[in-house]
C-alpha positions as CSV (number, residue, x, y, z in Angstrom):
1,M,104.5,276.2,136.7
2,S,103.8,279.4,138.6
3,V,105.7,281.2,141.3
4,P,104.2,280.4,144.7
5,A,101.8,283.0,146.0
6,G,102.3,284.9,149.2
7,L,106.1,285.3,149.2
8,A,107.5,287.9,151.5
9,F,109.2,290.8,149.8
10,A,112.5,290.2,151.6
11,T,112.4,286.5,150.7
12,L,111.9,287.0,147.0
13,N,114.3,289.9,146.9
14,A,117.1,287.8,148.5
15,A,116.4,284.9,146.1
16,L,116.5,287.2,143.1
17,K,119.7,288.9,144.2
18,A,121.4,285.6,144.7
19,A,120.3,284.2,141.3
20,G,120.7,287.5,139.5
21,E,124.1,286.8,137.9
22,G,124.7,284.7,134.8
23,T,126.9,282.0,136.2
24,R,124.8,281.6,139.3
25,L,121.6,281.2,137.3
26,R,123.4,278.6,135.2
27,I,124.5,276.8,138.3
28,L,120.9,276.8,139.6
29,A,119.6,275.4,136.3
30,L,122.2,272.6,136.5
31,L,121.5,271.8,140.1
32,A,117.8,271.5,139.3
33,E,118.8,268.6,137.0
34,A,121.3,266.7,139.1
35,E,123.5,266.6,142.3
36,L,126.9,267.9,141.3
37,T,130.3,268.6,142.9
38,V,132.4,271.7,142.5
39,S,134.6,269.7,140.1
40,D,131.5,268.7,138.0
41,L,130.5,272.4,137.8
42,T,134.0,273.5,137.0
43,E,134.1,271.0,134.1
44,I,130.6,272.0,132.8
45,L,130.9,275.8,133.1
46,R,134.6,276.0,132.2
47,Q,135.4,278.3,135.2
48,S,137.9,278.1,138.0
49,Q,137.2,276.2,141.2
50,P,137.5,279.2,143.5
51,R,135.0,281.1,141.3
52,I,132.5,278.2,141.4
53,S,132.9,277.8,145.1
54,R,132.3,281.5,145.7
55,H,129.0,281.3,143.7
56,L,127.9,278.2,145.6
57,K,128.6,279.9,148.9
58,L,126.3,282.9,148.0
59,L,123.6,280.5,146.7
60,S,123.8,278.4,149.9
61,E,123.6,281.5,152.1
62,A,120.5,282.6,150.3
63,G,118.9,279.2,151.0
64,L,118.7,278.3,147.3
65,V,121.3,275.4,147.3
66,E,121.9,272.6,149.7
67,R,125.3,271.0,150.4
68,F,125.9,267.4,151.4
69,R,129.3,265.9,152.3
70,E,130.3,262.4,151.3
71,G,133.8,261.6,152.6
72,S,136.1,264.1,151.1
73,W,133.5,265.1,148.5
74,A,130.7,267.7,148.8
75,F,127.6,267.5,146.6
76,F,125.3,270.4,145.8
77,R,121.6,270.4,144.8
78,L,118.9,272.9,144.4
79,A,117.2,273.3,147.8
80,E,114.0,271.3,148.3
81,Q,112.4,273.5,150.9
82,G,112.0,277.2,151.5
83,A,109.9,279.8,149.8
84,G,112.9,281.3,147.9
85,A,114.0,277.9,146.6
86,E,110.4,277.1,145.5
87,A,110.1,280.3,143.6
88,M,113.5,279.7,142.0
89,R,112.4,276.2,140.8
90,A,109.4,277.8,139.2
91,L,111.5,280.4,137.4
92,I,114.1,277.9,136.2
93,A,111.4,275.8,134.8
94,R,110.6,278.7,132.4
95,L,114.1,278.6,130.8
96,A,113.8,277.6,127.2
97,P,115.6,274.2,126.7
98,D,116.8,275.2,123.3
99,D,118.5,278.4,124.5
100,P,122.2,278.1,123.4
101,T,123.6,278.6,126.9
102,V,121.1,276.2,128.5
103,A,121.6,273.6,125.8
104,R,125.4,273.7,126.0
105,D,125.4,273.3,129.7
106,R,123.0,270.3,129.5
107,E,125.3,268.7,126.9
108,R,128.2,269.0,129.2
109,L,126.1,267.7,132.1
110,A,125.2,264.7,130.0
111,A,129.0,264.1,129.5
112,V,129.6,264.3,133.3
113,R,126.7,261.8,133.9
114,A,128.1,259.4,131.2
115,A,131.5,259.5,133.0
116,R,129.8,258.7,136.3
117,A,127.9,255.8,134.7
118,A,131.2,254.4,133.2
119,A,132.9,254.5,136.6
120,A,130.0,252.8,138.2
121,Q,130.0,250.0,135.6
122,T,133.7,249.5,136.1
123,Y,133.1,249.0,139.8
124,F,130.2,246.7,139.2
125,R,132.2,244.5,136.8
126,R,134.9,244.1,139.4
127,H,132.4,243.0,142.0
128,A,129.8,241.3,139.9
129,A,131.0,237.8,140.4
130,E,130.7,237.9,144.2
131,W,127.3,239.7,144.0
132,D,126.0,237.1,141.5
133,R,127.2,234.3,143.8
134,I,125.2,235.6,146.7
135,R,122.2,236.4,144.5
136,K,122.0,232.8,143.4
137,L,121.7,231.6,147.0
138,H,118.4,233.2,147.7
139,V,115.0,233.8,146.1
140,A,115.1,235.5,142.7
141,D,115.1,239.3,142.9
142,A,112.1,239.6,140.6
143,A,110.0,237.6,143.1
144,V,111.2,239.6,146.1
145,E,110.5,242.9,144.3
146,E,107.0,241.7,143.4
147,A,106.3,240.9,147.0
148,I,107.7,244.2,148.1
149,R,105.4,246.2,145.9
150,A,102.4,244.1,146.9
151,A,103.2,244.6,150.6
152,V,102.8,248.4,150.3
153,A,100.3,248.6,147.4
154,D,97.3,249.5,149.6
155,R,98.0,253.2,149.7
156,P,100.0,255.8,147.7
157,I,103.5,256.7,148.7
158,S,104.6,260.3,148.9
159,S,108.0,260.2,150.4
160,L,110.3,257.2,150.6
161,L,113.5,256.7,152.6
162,D,115.7,253.8,151.7
163,L,118.2,252.9,154.4
164,G,121.4,251.2,153.2
165,T,120.3,252.0,149.7
166,G,123.3,250.2,148.0
167,T,122.9,250.4,144.3
168,G,119.6,252.4,144.7
169,R,117.4,249.7,143.3
170,M,114.5,250.4,145.8
171,L,114.5,254.0,144.7
172,E,114.4,253.0,141.1
173,L,111.6,250.5,141.8
174,F,109.4,253.0,143.5
175,G,110.7,256.2,141.8
176,P,107.9,256.5,139.1
177,D,105.2,256.4,141.8
178,I,106.6,258.7,144.5
179,E,107.0,262.5,145.0
180,R,110.3,262.3,146.8
181,G,112.9,259.6,147.5
182,L,116.1,259.6,149.5
183,G,118.6,256.8,149.9
184,L,121.3,256.7,152.6
185,D,124.4,254.5,152.6
186,L,127.8,254.7,154.3
187,S,129.7,253.3,151.2
188,L,130.9,256.0,148.8
189,D,131.3,253.3,146.1
190,M,127.7,252.2,146.5
191,L,126.5,255.8,146.4
192,A,128.3,256.3,143.1
193,L,126.5,253.2,141.7
194,A,123.1,254.5,143.0
195,R,123.6,258.0,141.7
196,A,124.5,256.5,138.2
197,R,121.4,254.3,138.4
198,L,119.1,257.2,139.2
199,D,120.6,259.4,136.5
200,R,120.1,256.6,134.0
201,A,116.4,256.3,135.1
202,G,115.8,260.0,135.0
203,L,114.6,260.1,138.6
204,R,115.5,263.7,139.5
205,H,113.2,263.6,142.5
206,C,115.2,260.8,144.1
207,T,118.6,261.5,145.7
208,V,121.2,259.6,147.7
209,R,123.4,260.7,150.6
210,Q,126.1,259.3,152.8
211,G,124.4,258.6,156.2
212,D,124.6,256.5,159.3
213,I,121.6,254.2,159.8
214,Y,122.0,254.4,163.6
215,D,122.0,258.2,163.6
216,L,119.9,259.7,160.8
217,A,120.5,263.4,160.2
218,L,116.8,263.8,159.4
219,P,113.9,265.4,161.4
220,K,111.3,263.3,163.1
221,G,108.3,262.4,161.0
222,S,109.9,263.0,157.6
223,F,108.7,260.0,155.5
224,D,105.6,257.9,155.0
225,L,107.6,254.8,153.9
226,V,111.0,253.6,155.1
227,I,112.6,250.5,153.6
228,I,115.5,248.5,155.1
229,H,116.3,246.1,152.3
230,Q,118.9,243.4,152.9
231,V,120.8,245.5,155.4
232,L,120.0,244.2,158.9
233,H,122.2,241.1,158.5
234,F,125.3,243.4,158.2
235,L,124.5,245.3,161.4
236,D,125.6,244.7,165.0
237,D,122.4,246.3,166.4
238,G,119.3,245.8,164.2
239,A,117.0,246.9,167.0
240,R,118.7,250.3,167.2
241,A,118.4,250.8,163.4
242,I,114.7,250.0,163.5
243,R,114.2,252.5,166.3
244,E,115.8,255.2,164.3
245,A,113.8,254.3,161.2
246,A,110.6,254.5,163.3
247,R,111.6,257.9,164.5
248,V,111.5,259.4,161.0
249,L,108.1,257.9,160.1
250,R,105.1,260.2,159.8
251,P,101.9,259.4,161.7
252,G,100.5,256.3,160.0
253,G,103.8,255.8,158.1
254,R,105.1,252.3,157.3
255,L,108.4,250.5,157.8
256,L,109.2,247.6,155.5
257,V,112.1,245.3,156.4
258,V,113.3,242.8,153.9
259,D,116.0,240.3,154.8
260,F,117.1,236.7,155.0
261,A,115.2,234.0,156.9
262,P,117.5,231.9,159.2
263,H,120.1,229.9,157.3
264,D,123.4,228.1,158.0
265,L,125.7,229.4,155.3
266,E,128.6,230.3,157.6
267,F,130.8,231.4,154.7
268,L,128.7,234.5,154.3
269,R,129.8,235.6,157.8
270,E,133.4,234.8,157.1
271,Q,133.8,236.1,153.5
272,H,131.1,238.8,153.1
273,A,130.8,240.4,156.5
274,H,127.3,239.1,157.4
275,R,126.9,239.6,161.1
276,R,123.7,237.7,161.3
277,L,122.7,234.5,159.4
278,G,119.1,235.5,158.9
279,F,116.3,236.4,161.3
280,T,113.3,234.6,162.8
281,P,109.9,236.1,162.2
282,E,109.7,236.9,166.0
283,A,113.0,238.7,166.1
284,V,112.2,241.6,163.7
285,T,108.6,241.7,164.9
286,Q,109.8,242.3,168.5
287,W,112.1,245.0,167.3
288,T,109.4,246.9,165.4
289,E,106.9,246.6,168.2
290,A,109.5,247.8,170.7
291,A,110.0,250.8,168.5
292,G,106.3,251.6,169.0
293,L,105.1,250.3,165.6
294,D,102.2,247.9,165.0
295,S,103.0,244.7,163.2
296,V,101.0,244.5,160.0
297,L,102.5,241.7,157.9
298,H,105.1,239.0,157.9
299,R,105.7,236.9,154.8
300,T,108.5,234.4,153.9
301,L,109.4,233.6,150.3
302,P,111.1,230.2,149.9
303,P,113.6,229.5,147.1
304,E,112.2,228.2,143.9
305,P,112.2,224.4,143.6
306,G,115.1,223.1,141.5
307,S,117.1,226.3,141.8
308,D,120.5,226.8,143.5
309,G,118.8,228.9,146.2
310,K,119.3,227.8,149.8
311,I,118.0,231.0,151.6
312,A,114.4,232.1,152.1
313,V,113.7,235.8,152.1
314,S,111.3,237.4,154.7
315,L,109.3,240.6,154.6
316,W,108.1,242.5,157.7
317,L,105.7,245.4,157.4
318,A,104.9,247.6,160.5
319,R,102.9,250.8,160.8
320,D,103.1,253.9,163.0
321,P,99.8,253.7,165.0
322,R,99.3,257.5,165.6
323,I,96.7,257.9,162.8
324,A,94.7,255.0,164.1
325,V,94.6,256.5,167.6
326,A,93.5,259.9,166.3
327,A,90.7,258.1,164.3
328,K,89.5,256.3,167.4
329,R,89.3,259.5,169.3
330,E,87.3,261.2,166.6
331,V,84.8,258.4,166.4
332,A,84.5,258.5,170.2
C-alpha cells in the first residue's frame, strides 16, 4: 500500500506531527484494527485514562481519529475520510506484525475482543429462548437470507447501511462482498452483540453505531444499498423511516425492506413490542414510492409446509431513479 499522491504539505505535516509519538502511533495501529473505548485502550496500553484521553484528543483534532458516542460510552476508530487519515492508514499498514510492540498490543487487543464476545454470548443466552420462539414462527432464516442475496445480486455493492442492525447479521452476510458497511441501532445491548459478531468474522471494514432511524446523522447520498431488515414492525412511523433511508441513497442506489406479511399473532404486540402485525404489499410499496423511489420487486416467502411457522416474510426492493433519468437525457 502506498501513501496517496498529491498531499498538501500542511496536511501531511499535521498528520505526522499528531502520530509522531510512540503511544499515539500505537493507538492508531490499534484503531486501524477495531473500534475501541478509552477503557479498552487503557487496558491494552497499560497507561492512565487521562493520558489516553489526551492522546485521543490530539489525534481527533488532527482528523486522524473519529469519535462516536453510544449512551455513556464513546468509541474511537481510525478516520475513514481525509487525506491525512488515508496517508496514516498507508503508513500503519507498513508496520511489521512481528514487531514486539505491535505483537504485544495485538495480543492484548485479542483479549479485549474475547471479553466482548463472552459478554455478548451471556446476553444472547439470556434472551435466546424468546428469540428462538419468534424465529420458529416465520420462514427459516436461511431461506430469507437466500432471497435477500438474490434480490440484490444483479450489481456489486460498494457501501451498505443496515438500519436497526440488531445482531449485525446483515453486515456479516454481505461483509465479504462490500467495501464499507455501517449498522445503526438504538440498543446498546444489540450493538455489543453486533460488534462481537463483526470482530469474530474479521470484518474490519464494517462498523456499528448508535443511531436514530428517523434522524440519521449521515450525509445525503452516502450509500448504494440500505437494508431495513425486520425493523418496520417495531416502528410507529414506517413511512418516515423509509423517507430517511431514501435520503441517504446515492443516485441509482437501492433500498431493501424485509419484514412480516400480515398476520394475526396478537401476542407479539403484547409481549414483544411489535407495533404492526405485518404489512401488505401495497403499504410498503406506497411508502417507498412516496419517498421518491421506483418499486423494483416485491416477493413473499410462505412458511415451509409442515413447519411451526405461521408468518410469511416479504421483501420489497426499490431504487433511486436518478441514474435512469440521467441515462434518458444522455440518449436523447
